[in-house]
N, C-alpha and C positions, 0 to 999 in steps of 0.2 A: 483360869479356873483349873484346879487340880484334878487330875484323873483318878478315879477310885480303882485301886488294884486289890481284888479280892483273892485271886489265884494266879500263879504264874507257872508255866511249863518250864522245866529245867532240863536242858539237853546237856549231857556230859558223858564221859568215858565209862565203859563197862569194865575198865581196869582202873587202878588207882594212879598209874603212871610212875615214873622213876623218881620224880621230885616230891619230897614229902610236903612241900608247900601246897600241892594240889589237893591232897587229903585235907589239909588245914582249911583250905578255901571251901571245900565241899561241907565240911563240918560247920564252919562259920555261917555259911549261907543257909543251911537247914535250920540252925538255931535262930538266926536273925529273923527269917521269915516267919517261923513259928511264934517268936516273941511279939511280932507285929500283927499277928492274926491273919497272915497271908498264906492261904493254902498252896500246896504244891502238887503239880501233876507231872508224873515221871513216866518212863517207859517200863516201870515196875520191876526192875532188876534189883536183886539183892546183893549183886556183886559190884566191884569197882566204886567209882565215885557216885554212881546212882545210889548204891546201897548206903554209902556214907551220908549223902544228903538226906535220904529218907529216915535213917535211924536217928540222926541228929535232930530232925524236926519232930519225930514221933517222941523222943525223950523229953522234949519241951512241951508236949501236949499238942503239937500242931497237926494239921490235917494233911495227909498224903494220899493222893489218889493215884493208882497205877493202872496203866493201860498196856496190855501185852498180847501178842498173837499166841495161839495155841502152840505153835512150833517151839517158840522160846520157853514157854511154860513147861512143856514136856521135857525140855533139857535141864529142868530143875534150876533155872537161873531166876525164876520169879520170886518176888518178895511176898510172902503170904501173911505178913503182920501189918499190912497197911490199913488205913481208914476205910478205903474201898479198893476193890480189885476187879477190873474189867478184863475178861479174857475173850479176845475176838478172833476172827478167822484170818485176818490178813494185816500186813503192815499199812496198807492203804486205809483200812478201817481204823486202825490204831491212831494214825495221824489225824483223821477226820474227827474222831472223838476228842482227842487231846486238844485240838484247835478250838473245839466248841466249848470246852470247859474253862478256858483261861482268858485272862485280860492282857497277857503279854508273855514274852518268851526270853529266857536267859540261857546263854550258852557258856558252860565252863570248858576247861580243857578236855579234849576227847579226840577221837579218831574219825574214821570214815563216816560212821553213823552220825556223830555230832556235826560234822561238816555238812553233811547232806541235809540234815534237819534245819541247820541254820540257813543254808542257802535257799532251800525251798521256802522257808517262812518269809525271808526278806523278799524273795521273788513274788510271793503271794501279796505282800504289801504293795509292791510296785504295780502289780496288775489290778489292784483294788479288790481282791478277794477278801481281805480283812484289813482292818485299820488299827491293828494292835502293835504296840512297841516291841521291837526286836533288839536285843542287846547282847553284847559280848563282854565277859569279864576277862580282860587281858592280864590276868594274874601272872606275876613273874615274867612278863613279856611273851607269854606262850603264843599269842596270835600276831606278833610283830610282822612275821613274814607274810601272813595272810593280808594284813592291813597294807602292806607294801604292794601286794598284788592288786588290791582294790584301787590304789592310787594309779598303778600302771594301766588298769583297765579304763580309768577316767581319762588319763592322758592319751591313750590310744583310741578314744572315742567309742568304747563299748559300753560304758556306764555314763549316763548324763550326769554332770556335776551336781545338779539339783537332787539327784537320786542317791548320791553318796550318803547323804544324811539319813536315809532310811534305816541305816544300821547304827545304833547307839553303842558307843564304846567307852569304857572306863576301866582304870586299873583297880578301882576300889568299889566294893559293893554299895556303899552309902551313896556315892556319886551316881552310880547306875540307877539305883532306885529313885533318886531325886529326878533324874532325866525321865524315867518312866512316868512319874507323877505329873510331869509338865508336858508330856507328849501330846501333840495335836495330830489327828489323823490327816495325813498329807494329801494334797492333790499332786499326784505324781506325773512326771513327764514320761510318756511312753513312746516307743519308736513306731507304733502302729497307728494308722488311721482307724478310729473306732468302727467305721463302716466296713472295715476289712475283717474284723474279728468275729 
C-alpha cells in the first residue's frame, strides 16, 4: 500500500553553495513538489537553498510553511512571503512544530544545521518517536563521504545493519519520492532493553 505524502520538511543550506548544481536541485525540488500538490515545511529562511526551494514552490502555486525562532527572524533572514509563517521562541519549538506538520523529511546539500536536523530525525525514527521516512538527495555526490561514514559505523558495530535502512538515499528526486511512497514504518533494533528506558 502506498503512503500518502501531503507535506515534506526540507532541510538544506542557508547558503547556495559553490556548485550551481545545488541551486538547480533546490529549484527543481520546489517546483516538483508544488506540481504534485505536496506542501513544503522549511526553516523559513529567505536566503540560500532554503529561499530557492520556497520561491520555486511559491512560483508554481505551492504551499510553503515556514517555522523560525524569533532570533533568526530578527536578523532579517526570515521569508515573509510564505503561505504560513510561524515565529516561535526556540529552536526546540521549531523542530517540534516542523515534525508535527509533515509526512516525511528530505535533506539537500547543507552545512551544520542540515546535518544536525537529518541525524536527529533519523535517530527519532530509530527510537520510535516517529515513523516517517527520512531521505537524502545525494545530488552531485554531495553526501558520499557521509554515506561512507555510515558504512564504517555499521562495520564497527555502532549502527545495527537492520537500522542502516532507516535513511533513504537517492541521487535523483523521482527515485527518492518513490521510496517515500513505499516506506513502511519500521520495527527498529535498538541497543536498549525497553525496561531500562
